[in-house]
C-alpha positions as CSV (number, residue, x, y, z in Angstrom):
1,M,-3.1,-43.0,65.3
2,S,-2.4,-46.0,63.1
3,K,-4.6,-46.9,60.2
4,Y,-5.8,-50.4,59.2
5,I,-6.5,-51.9,55.8
6,F,-8.4,-55.3,55.8
7,V,-7.9,-57.3,52.6
8,V,-10.5,-60.0,52.0
9,G,-11.2,-62.3,49.1
10,G,-14.3,-63.1,47.0
11,V,-15.4,-65.8,44.6
12,M,-12.5,-68.2,44.9
13,S,-9.4,-69.0,46.9
14,G,-6.0,-68.3,45.5
15,V,-7.2,-65.0,44.0
16,G,-4.1,-63.2,45.1
17,K,-5.0,-61.5,48.3
18,G,-1.5,-61.8,49.7
19,I,0.2,-60.3,46.7
20,A,-2.4,-57.6,46.6
21,A,-1.8,-56.7,50.2
22,A,2.0,-56.8,49.8
23,S,1.7,-54.6,46.7
24,I,-0.5,-52.1,48.4
25,G,2.0,-52.0,51.2
26,R,4.8,-51.3,48.8
27,V,2.9,-48.5,47.1
28,L,2.2,-46.9,50.5
29,Q,5.9,-47.2,51.5
30,G,6.6,-45.3,48.3
31,K,4.4,-42.5,49.7
32,G,6.6,-42.3,52.8
33,Y,4.7,-44.3,55.3
34,S,5.9,-47.2,57.6
35,V,3.9,-50.3,56.6
36,S,3.6,-53.8,57.9
37,A,1.2,-56.7,57.4
38,I,-0.7,-59.4,59.3
39,K,-1.9,-62.7,58.0
40,I,-5.0,-64.4,59.5
41,D,-5.4,-68.1,58.7
42,P,-8.9,-69.5,59.5
43,Y,-7.5,-73.0,60.3
44,I,-7.8,-74.6,63.7
45,N,-4.1,-75.4,63.4
46,V,-2.1,-73.3,65.9
47,D,0.5,-72.6,63.2
48,A,1.4,-73.8,59.7
49,G,4.1,-76.1,60.8
50,T,2.0,-79.3,60.8
51,M,0.3,-78.6,57.5
52,N,1.0,-80.7,54.4
53,P,2.9,-78.5,51.8
54,T,0.9,-80.0,48.9
55,E,-2.3,-78.8,50.5
56,H,-1.3,-75.5,52.1
57,G,1.9,-74.6,50.3
58,E,5.2,-73.6,51.8
59,V,5.8,-73.1,55.5
60,F,7.5,-69.8,55.9
61,V,9.7,-69.4,59.0
62,T,10.1,-66.0,60.6
63,E,13.2,-64.5,62.1
64,D,11.8,-65.3,65.6
65,G,11.0,-68.9,64.7
66,D,7.3,-68.9,63.9
67,E,6.0,-71.4,61.3
68,T,3.6,-69.3,59.2
69,D,1.7,-69.1,56.0
70,Q,3.7,-68.4,52.8
71,D,2.1,-64.9,52.5
72,L,4.4,-63.7,55.2
73,G,7.2,-64.4,52.8
74,N,5.4,-62.2,50.2
75,Y,5.1,-59.4,52.7
76,E,8.8,-59.6,53.6
77,R,9.9,-59.6,49.9
78,F,7.7,-56.7,48.9
79,L,8.1,-54.6,52.0
80,D,11.8,-55.5,52.4
81,K,11.5,-56.0,56.2
82,N,11.2,-58.9,58.6
83,I,7.7,-59.8,59.7
84,L,7.6,-61.5,63.1
85,S,5.3,-64.0,64.9
86,D,3.0,-61.3,66.3
87,N,1.9,-60.7,62.7
88,Y,0.5,-64.2,62.2
89,M,-2.6,-65.7,63.7
90,T,-4.9,-68.7,63.2
91,T,-8.2,-69.7,64.6
92,G,-6.5,-72.3,66.7
93,R,-4.0,-69.7,68.1
94,V,-6.8,-67.3,69.0
95,Y,-8.9,-69.9,70.7
96,Q,-5.9,-71.3,72.5
97,T,-5.2,-67.9,74.0
98,V,-8.8,-67.3,75.1
99,I,-9.0,-70.7,76.7
100,E,-5.7,-70.2,78.6
101,R,-6.9,-66.8,79.8
102,E,-10.2,-68.3,81.0
103,R,-8.3,-71.0,82.9
104,N,-6.2,-68.3,84.5
105,L,-9.3,-66.4,85.6
106,E,-8.3,-63.4,83.5
107,Y,-12.0,-62.9,82.5
108,G,-12.9,-62.4,86.2
109,G,-15.4,-65.3,86.3
110,K,-17.5,-64.1,83.4
111,C,-19.1,-66.5,81.0
112,V,-16.6,-66.6,78.1
113,E,-18.4,-66.5,74.8
114,V,-17.5,-66.8,71.1
115,V,-18.8,-63.3,70.6
116,P,-17.5,-60.9,71.8
117,H,-14.5,-62.6,73.4
118,I,-13.0,-64.2,70.3
119,P,-13.3,-61.0,68.2
120,E,-11.9,-59.0,71.1
121,E,-8.8,-61.3,71.2
122,I,-8.4,-60.9,67.4
123,I,-8.5,-57.1,67.8
124,R,-6.0,-57.2,70.7
125,R,-3.6,-59.2,68.6
126,I,-3.9,-56.7,65.6
127,T,-3.4,-53.6,67.8
128,D,-0.5,-55.2,69.7
129,A,1.3,-56.2,66.5
130,T,0.8,-52.7,65.2
131,K,2.3,-51.1,68.3
132,K,5.2,-53.5,68.4
133,S,6.1,-52.9,64.8
134,E,5.6,-49.2,65.2
135,T,3.8,-49.0,61.9
136,E,1.6,-46.2,60.6
137,I,-0.4,-48.5,58.3
138,M,-1.2,-52.1,59.0
139,L,-2.5,-54.4,56.3
140,I,-4.5,-57.4,57.6
141,E,-5.2,-60.2,55.1
142,V,-8.1,-62.4,56.1
143,G,-7.6,-65.9,54.7
144,G,-10.3,-67.8,52.9
145,T,-13.2,-66.5,50.8
146,I,-16.1,-64.3,51.8
147,G,-19.1,-66.5,52.7
148,E,-17.1,-69.3,54.4
149,Y,-18.0,-70.1,57.9
150,Q,-14.4,-70.3,59.0
151,N,-13.6,-66.6,58.7
152,M,-16.8,-65.2,60.1
153,L,-15.3,-64.3,63.5
154,F,-12.4,-62.5,61.9
155,L,-14.8,-60.4,59.8
156,E,-16.8,-59.7,63.0
157,A,-13.6,-58.4,64.6
158,A,-12.9,-56.3,61.5
159,R,-16.5,-54.9,61.7
160,M,-16.1,-54.1,65.4
161,M,-12.8,-52.3,64.7
162,K,-14.5,-50.2,62.0
163,M,-17.2,-49.2,64.5
164,Q,-14.6,-48.2,67.1
165,N,-12.4,-46.3,64.7
166,F,-14.5,-45.4,61.7
167,H,-12.1,-43.2,59.8
168,D,-9.0,-45.4,60.6
169,V,-10.3,-48.7,59.0
170,I,-10.9,-49.5,55.3
171,F,-11.8,-52.7,53.4
172,V,-10.3,-54.0,50.2
173,L,-12.1,-56.8,48.5
174,V,-10.0,-58.9,46.0
175,S,-12.4,-60.6,43.7
176,F,-12.3,-62.7,40.6
177,L,-14.1,-62.0,37.3
178,P,-14.3,-65.1,35.1
179,V,-14.4,-65.2,31.3
180,P,-16.1,-68.5,30.5
181,S,-14.5,-69.9,27.4
182,K,-17.8,-70.7,25.7
183,V,-19.2,-67.3,26.5
184,G,-16.2,-65.1,25.8
185,E,-17.5,-62.3,28.0
186,M,-16.1,-61.1,31.4
187,K,-18.8,-61.7,34.0
188,T,-19.3,-59.4,37.0
189,K,-22.1,-61.3,38.8
190,P,-19.9,-63.5,41.0
191,T,-18.1,-60.3,42.3
192,Q,-21.5,-58.6,42.8
193,Y,-22.5,-61.5,45.0
194,A,-19.2,-61.4,46.9
195,I,-19.8,-57.7,47.7
196,R,-23.3,-58.4,49.0
197,T,-22.0,-61.3,51.0
198,L,-19.5,-59.0,52.6
199,N,-22.3,-56.5,53.2
200,S,-24.2,-59.3,55.1
201,A,-21.3,-59.4,57.6
202,G,-21.9,-55.7,58.3
203,I,-18.9,-54.6,56.1
204,R,-18.9,-52.3,53.1
205,A,-16.0,-52.6,50.7
206,D,-14.2,-49.4,50.1
207,F,-12.2,-50.8,47.1
208,V,-12.6,-53.8,44.9
209,L,-9.5,-55.2,43.2
210,C,-10.9,-57.0,40.1
211,R,-8.7,-60.0,39.3
212,A,-9.1,-61.3,35.7
213,E,-7.3,-62.5,32.7
214,K,-7.6,-59.1,31.1
215,P,-8.0,-55.5,32.2
216,L,-11.4,-54.4,33.4
217,D,-13.3,-52.2,31.0
218,K,-15.5,-49.1,31.8
219,I,-18.8,-51.0,31.4
220,R,-17.8,-53.7,34.0
221,K,-16.5,-51.1,36.4
222,Q,-19.8,-49.2,36.2
223,K,-21.8,-52.4,36.8
224,I,-19.8,-53.3,39.9
225,A,-19.9,-49.7,41.2
226,I,-23.7,-49.4,40.9
227,S,-24.5,-52.8,42.2
228,G,-22.0,-52.6,45.1
229,S,-22.5,-48.9,46.0
230,I,-18.8,-48.2,45.5
231,F,-17.2,-45.2,43.9
232,P,-16.4,-46.0,40.3
233,D,-12.7,-44.9,40.7
234,H,-12.4,-47.4,43.6
235,I,-13.1,-50.3,41.3
236,I,-9.5,-51.2,40.4
237,S,-8.4,-53.4,37.5
238,A,-6.0,-56.1,38.5
239,P,-5.3,-58.2,35.4
240,D,-2.9,-61.2,35.1
241,V,0.7,-60.1,34.7
242,E,3.9,-61.9,33.7
243,S,5.5,-61.1,37.0
244,I,3.9,-60.4,40.4
245,Y,6.5,-57.6,40.8
246,E,4.7,-55.5,38.2
247,I,1.6,-55.2,40.5
248,P,2.8,-52.3,42.6
249,I,3.5,-50.4,39.4
250,N,0.1,-51.2,38.1
251,F,-1.5,-50.1,41.4
252,E,0.4,-46.9,41.3
253,A,-0.8,-46.2,37.8
254,E,-4.3,-46.4,39.1
255,E,-3.4,-44.2,42.0
256,V,-4.5,-46.8,44.5
257,G,-2.1,-45.4,47.2
258,N,-3.3,-41.8,46.8
259,K,-7.0,-42.9,47.0
260,I,-6.4,-45.0,50.1
261,L,-4.5,-42.1,51.8
262,K,-7.4,-39.7,50.9
263,L,-9.8,-41.9,52.7
264,F,-7.6,-41.8,55.7
265,G,-7.3,-38.0,55.5
266,W,-3.6,-38.2,54.6
267,G,-1.5,-37.5,51.6
268,P,2.0,-38.5,50.3
269,K,4.8,-37.3,52.6
270,M,7.4,-34.7,51.6
271,G,10.5,-36.4,50.2
272,A,8.7,-39.8,49.8
273,P,11.0,-42.3,48.0
274,G,8.4,-43.3,45.4
275,L,8.8,-46.5,43.4
276,A,11.9,-45.7,41.2
277,D,13.8,-48.7,42.6
278,W,10.8,-51.0,42.0
279,Q,10.4,-49.7,38.5
280,S,14.0,-50.4,37.8
281,L,13.5,-54.0,38.9
282,V,10.4,-54.4,36.7
283,N,12.4,-52.9,33.7
284,T,15.1,-55.6,34.3
285,I,12.5,-58.4,34.5
286,E,10.9,-57.2,31.3
287,T,14.1,-56.8,29.3
288,V,16.4,-59.7,30.3
289,D,16.5,-62.4,27.6
290,Q,19.7,-64.4,28.3
291,P,18.5,-67.5,30.2
292,V,19.9,-69.4,33.1
293,K,18.3,-72.9,33.3
294,I,17.9,-74.2,36.9
295,G,16.5,-77.6,37.9
296,I,14.8,-78.0,41.2
297,V,14.6,-81.6,42.6
298,G,11.6,-82.1,44.8
299,K,8.7,-84.3,45.7
300,Y,6.0,-81.7,46.9
301,F,5.0,-80.7,43.3
302,K,2.0,-83.0,42.5
303,T,-1.5,-82.4,43.8
304,G,-3.8,-84.7,41.8
305,D,-3.3,-83.8,38.2
306,F,-1.8,-80.4,38.9
307,V,1.6,-79.0,39.9
308,L,1.8,-77.0,43.1
309,K,4.7,-74.6,42.8
310,D,3.7,-73.0,46.1
311,S,5.5,-75.8,48.0
312,Y,8.8,-74.2,47.1
313,I,7.7,-70.6,46.5
314,S,10.6,-68.9,48.5
315,V,13.2,-71.0,46.6
316,I,11.6,-70.1,43.3
317,E,11.5,-66.4,44.1
318,A,15.1,-66.5,45.4
319,V,16.3,-68.0,42.1
320,K,14.5,-65.3,40.2
321,H,16.0,-62.5,42.4
322,A,19.5,-63.9,41.8
323,C,19.0,-64.2,38.1
324,W,17.7,-60.6,37.8
325,F,20.6,-59.5,40.0
326,H,22.9,-60.7,37.2
327,N,20.6,-59.5,34.4
328,R,19.6,-63.0,33.4
329,K,16.3,-64.6,32.6
330,P,15.4,-67.4,35.1
331,E,14.2,-70.7,33.5
332,I,13.1,-73.1,36.2
333,E,12.2,-76.8,35.7
334,W,10.9,-79.4,38.1
335,I,12.7,-82.7,38.5
336,N,11.0,-85.6,40.1
337,S,13.7,-87.5,42.1
338,E,11.6,-90.7,42.1
339,V,12.0,-91.1,38.4
340,Y,15.8,-91.5,38.8
341,E,15.3,-94.3,41.4
342,K,13.4,-96.3,38.7
343,E,15.4,-95.1,35.7
344,P,18.9,-94.0,36.7
345,E,19.9,-93.7,33.0
346,K,17.8,-90.6,32.9
347,L,20.3,-88.8,35.1
348,E,22.1,-87.8,31.9
349,E,19.4,-85.2,31.4
350,L,20.9,-83.2,34.3
351,K,23.5,-82.0,31.9
352,K,21.0,-79.7,30.2
353,Y,20.8,-77.6,33.3
354,D,23.1,-74.7,34.2
355,G,22.7,-75.7,37.9
356,V,20.5,-77.8,40.2
357,I,18.9,-77.1,43.6
358,V,18.0,-79.8,46.1
359,P,15.6,-78.0,48.5
360,G,14.3,-78.9,51.9
361,G,11.8,-81.7,52.8
362,F,11.1,-84.6,55.1
363,G,10.8,-88.4,55.0
364,S,12.2,-91.1,52.9
365,R,10.2,-90.9,49.7
366,G,12.3,-90.0,46.7
367,I,15.5,-89.7,48.8
368,E,17.6,-92.3,46.9
369,G,16.8,-90.4,43.7
370,K,18.0,-87.2,45.3
371,I,21.2,-88.9,46.4
372,L,21.8,-90.2,42.9
373,T,21.2,-86.7,41.6
374,I,23.8,-85.2,43.9
375,K,26.3,-87.8,43.0
376,Y,25.9,-87.1,39.3
377,L,26.2,-83.3,39.9
378,R,29.3,-83.8,42.0
379,E,31.0,-86.1,39.5
380,N,30.1,-84.1,36.4
381,K,30.9,-80.7,37.9
382,I,27.4,-79.2,37.5
383,P,26.7,-76.4,40.0
384,F,24.8,-77.8,43.0
385,F,23.0,-75.9,45.8
386,G,21.5,-77.9,48.7
387,L,19.1,-76.5,51.2
388,C,18.5,-78.0,54.6
389,Y,17.7,-81.7,53.7
390,G,19.8,-81.0,50.7
391,L,22.8,-80.6,52.9
392,Q,22.0,-83.8,54.8
393,L,21.6,-85.8,51.6
394,A,24.8,-84.3,50.1
395,T,26.7,-85.4,53.3
396,I,25.2,-88.9,52.9
397,E,26.2,-89.1,49.3
398,F,29.8,-88.0,50.0
399,A,30.1,-90.5,52.9
400,R,28.9,-93.4,50.7
401,N,30.8,-92.7,47.5
402,V,33.9,-90.9,48.6
403,C,34.5,-92.0,52.2
404,G,33.4,-95.6,51.5
405,I,30.8,-95.7,54.2
406,T,28.5,-97.9,52.1
407,N,25.5,-97.9,54.4
408,A,25.7,-94.2,55.3
409,T,22.2,-92.8,56.0
410,S,20.2,-90.5,58.2
411,E,18.5,-91.5,61.4
412,E,15.3,-90.0,59.9
413,I,15.4,-92.5,57.1
414,D,16.7,-95.5,59.0
415,S,16.6,-95.3,62.8
416,D,18.2,-98.7,63.2
417,S,21.2,-98.0,61.0
418,K,24.7,-98.1,62.5
419,E,26.0,-95.6,60.0
420,Q,24.0,-92.5,60.8
421,V,26.1,-89.7,59.4
422,I,23.0,-87.6,59.9
423,H,21.3,-88.0,63.3
424,I,18.7,-86.3,65.4
425,M,19.7,-83.3,67.5
426,P,20.0,-84.3,71.2
427,D,17.4,-81.8,72.3
428,Q,14.9,-83.2,69.8
429,V,15.0,-86.8,71.1
430,E,12.3,-86.2,73.8
431,N,10.1,-84.3,71.4
432,I,10.0,-87.2,69.0
433,K,9.6,-89.7,71.8
434,H,6.5,-88.0,73.0
435,N,5.1,-87.0,69.6
436,R,5.6,-83.3,70.2
437,Y,5.8,-82.1,66.6
438,G,4.2,-78.7,66.6
439,S,6.7,-75.8,66.9
440,T,9.5,-78.0,68.4
441,M,12.1,-78.0,65.6
442,R,15.1,-75.8,65.6
443,L,13.3,-72.7,64.3
444,G,14.2,-69.2,63.4
445,A,17.5,-67.2,63.0
446,F,20.7,-68.6,64.4
447,P,24.3,-67.3,64.0
448,C,26.9,-69.1,61.8
449,V,30.6,-68.5,61.6
450,L,32.2,-68.8,58.1
451,S,35.6,-70.1,57.1
452,E,37.5,-67.2,55.4
453,N,38.7,-69.2,52.4
454,S,35.2,-70.5,51.6
455,I,32.8,-69.8,48.7
456,S,30.3,-68.8,51.4
457,F,32.6,-66.2,52.9
458,K,33.2,-64.7,49.5
459,A,29.5,-64.5,48.9
460,Y,28.6,-62.8,52.2
461,N,31.9,-60.9,52.6
462,K,31.8,-61.2,56.3
463,K,32.8,-63.6,59.1
464,E,29.5,-64.1,60.9
465,I,26.0,-64.4,59.5
466,S,22.5,-65.1,60.7
467,E,20.1,-67.4,58.8
468,R,16.8,-69.1,59.5
469,H,16.4,-72.8,60.3
470,R,13.7,-75.5,60.3
471,H,15.1,-79.0,61.1
472,R,15.5,-81.7,63.7
473,Y,18.5,-83.5,62.3
474,E,22.2,-82.5,61.8
475,V,25.6,-83.8,60.7
476,N,26.8,-86.4,63.2
477,N,30.0,-85.0,64.7
478,E,31.4,-88.5,65.1
479,Y,32.0,-88.5,61.3
480,R,33.2,-85.0,60.9
481,E,36.9,-85.8,60.9
482,Q,36.5,-88.7,58.5
483,L,34.5,-86.5,56.1
484,E,37.0,-83.6,56.3
485,Q,39.9,-85.9,55.7
486,A,38.2,-87.1,52.5
487,G,37.8,-83.5,51.3
488,L,34.5,-82.2,52.5
489,V,34.8,-78.6,53.7
490,F,32.7,-77.5,56.7
491,A,32.5,-73.9,55.6
492,G,30.0,-72.7,58.2
493,K,29.5,-73.8,61.8
494,S,27.7,-72.6,64.8
495,P,29.7,-70.3,67.1
496,D,30.3,-73.1,69.6
497,D,31.5,-75.4,66.8
498,R,28.8,-78.0,67.6
499,L,26.7,-77.8,64.5
500,V,27.6,-77.9,60.8
501,E,25.8,-75.2,59.0
502,I,27.4,-75.2,55.5
503,I,29.3,-77.8,53.5
504,E,31.3,-77.2,50.3
505,L,33.6,-79.0,47.9
506,P,36.7,-77.4,46.5
507,D,37.7,-78.0,42.8
508,H,34.0,-77.7,41.8
509,P,32.2,-74.8,40.0
510,F,29.8,-74.6,42.9
511,F,29.0,-77.4,45.4
512,V,27.5,-75.7,48.4
513,A,24.8,-76.9,50.8
514,T,23.3,-75.2,53.9
515,Q,21.5,-76.5,56.9
516,F,19.6,-73.3,57.0
517,H,17.1,-71.8,54.5
518,P,18.7,-68.8,52.8
519,E,15.6,-68.5,50.5
520,F,13.6,-67.0,53.4
521,K,15.8,-63.9,53.4
522,S,16.1,-63.2,49.7
523,R,14.8,-59.8,48.5
524,P,13.9,-58.9,44.9
525,L,16.0,-55.8,44.7
526,V,19.2,-57.3,45.9
527,G,18.9,-61.1,45.9
528,H,20.6,-63.3,48.5
529,P,24.4,-63.7,48.6
530,L,24.4,-67.5,48.2
531,F,21.8,-67.6,45.5
532,N,23.6,-64.7,43.7
533,E,26.9,-66.7,43.9
534,F,25.1,-69.9,42.7
535,V,23.6,-68.2,39.7
536,K,27.0,-66.6,38.9
537,A,28.5,-70.1,38.8
538,C,25.6,-71.3,36.7
539,M,26.4,-68.5,34.2
540,G,29.7,-70.3,33.6
541,K,32.0,-67.3,33.7
542,N,34.3,-65.6,36.2
543,G,33.1,-62.0,35.8
544,V,29.8,-60.4,36.7
545,D,29.5,-58.0,33.8
546,G,26.0,-56.5,33.6
547,S,25.0,-57.6,37.1
548,R,22.9,-55.3,39.3
549,G,25.5,-55.7,42.1
550,V,28.4,-53.3,42.8
551,E,32.0,-54.4,42.0
552,T,34.9,-53.4,44.1
553,E,38.3,-52.5,42.7
554,D,39.5,-56.0,42.9
555,G,36.5,-57.3,41.0
556,E,34.7,-58.9,43.9
557,L,30.9,-58.7,43.8
558,Q,29.4,-56.9,46.8
559,I,25.7,-57.2,47.8
560,V,23.9,-53.9,48.2
561,N,21.8,-53.4,51.4
562,Y,22.0,-57.0,52.6
């Protein structure tokens, strides 16, 4: 019988439910159990694909091609396993299914109502995902904050599951304890209200994870326990940490895993792996001090007066993983490409970076600044790594400034241009014509064949790979011969040779761009082959002394467990 852990949030959004759920999952894996996770988004959107990244954050693409919330990326990174589309739902997706079933007479002519039919569909999705993933413990993160109208039906589904399987369902409330600057005291009252609001939905929290700047003291634990009718040792301190990867270790120190298993009537399995590998990672993070300085050129950073790092969270984490792989300290800075369009003399500042990444994106804003950036990196031999749109812009830059195709561009940028070295994929034409944007891109994992003398082949150490995609445009094959003759290397292509997947330049420390998104498959314990190779180039030396990889007799770096 599978067990279920619902993770809900109190007081404010962004309190860290996803990381908390992922960390609990990692701890329970260390106890010997198979664990997976589900994310519930309360949006009417059917998926995250049409959401603005500056509002919602990164769109994370699963192996089977679903456009999901960024927390699925956290689950994959912490649990070291692929999380598929069955493990993601939105209000829109649930309602869509219920309406389709009603239209197909699958309710047998009944009056279909919000309650109980919507919660029943939610429960069906949760149990189906659990069966398909063959998991013993399923974590379900309910998006939003307790008290919001949007997540009421998901809480109702959780309450119904608890009633049906009382000993198999527990609830974890992740809440925030503020320390007002003018007061100087940690306040528990908002969390007390969050507990009572959850109670009003018919749900009693079994654990409260108390997010705060500092660790929770005994007095505050007692206040929350008494007011919320929760065992004092189930009030868990979850203070801010330097790295999110410390959180499973902190939870283990508070015996969160053992306490959860005890409620389920279980205990750690014999021969359970524990968290030794995770502790080793945390030790590396805490001790590395030799920096690698990476610039990321983007346009999805600003949201009002604030910087939204979540727009590129998988890229950021992949850089960190690769730096730790080489026992280096990641130093990441944001670069606004629009600045270079207005003040190209500022391109000189790129020399201060050990390497620069041009990540994915859409549209024409800031594009000329990115192209100027790529040109400068190419000419000045600064390691460059392009991702998705980064490959397309690198191809345009090469076509303009090396091949002499002065007006080279992308059909996405200029649909009337006669020099579209990047054009729309043939099967995408009808989608754009009829405004079909949701879930219609080239999505999910596709195979790629590597050239054996390429940097990419050296990184992966195999001929065929599989990586995740999210795009509508591609390199125009009519220009391939001209680009190749000028020196651009097509290091990775689809098995049928129709699509360019990787471009490289020889005689450069590292000039590699991919049509796919390798950041989605990076894992903290081993990194990703291409990011590892990029950081190695950024380190500016041929060897890999001190790395967390394994070297063969000929000195080649091998990736462990990729």
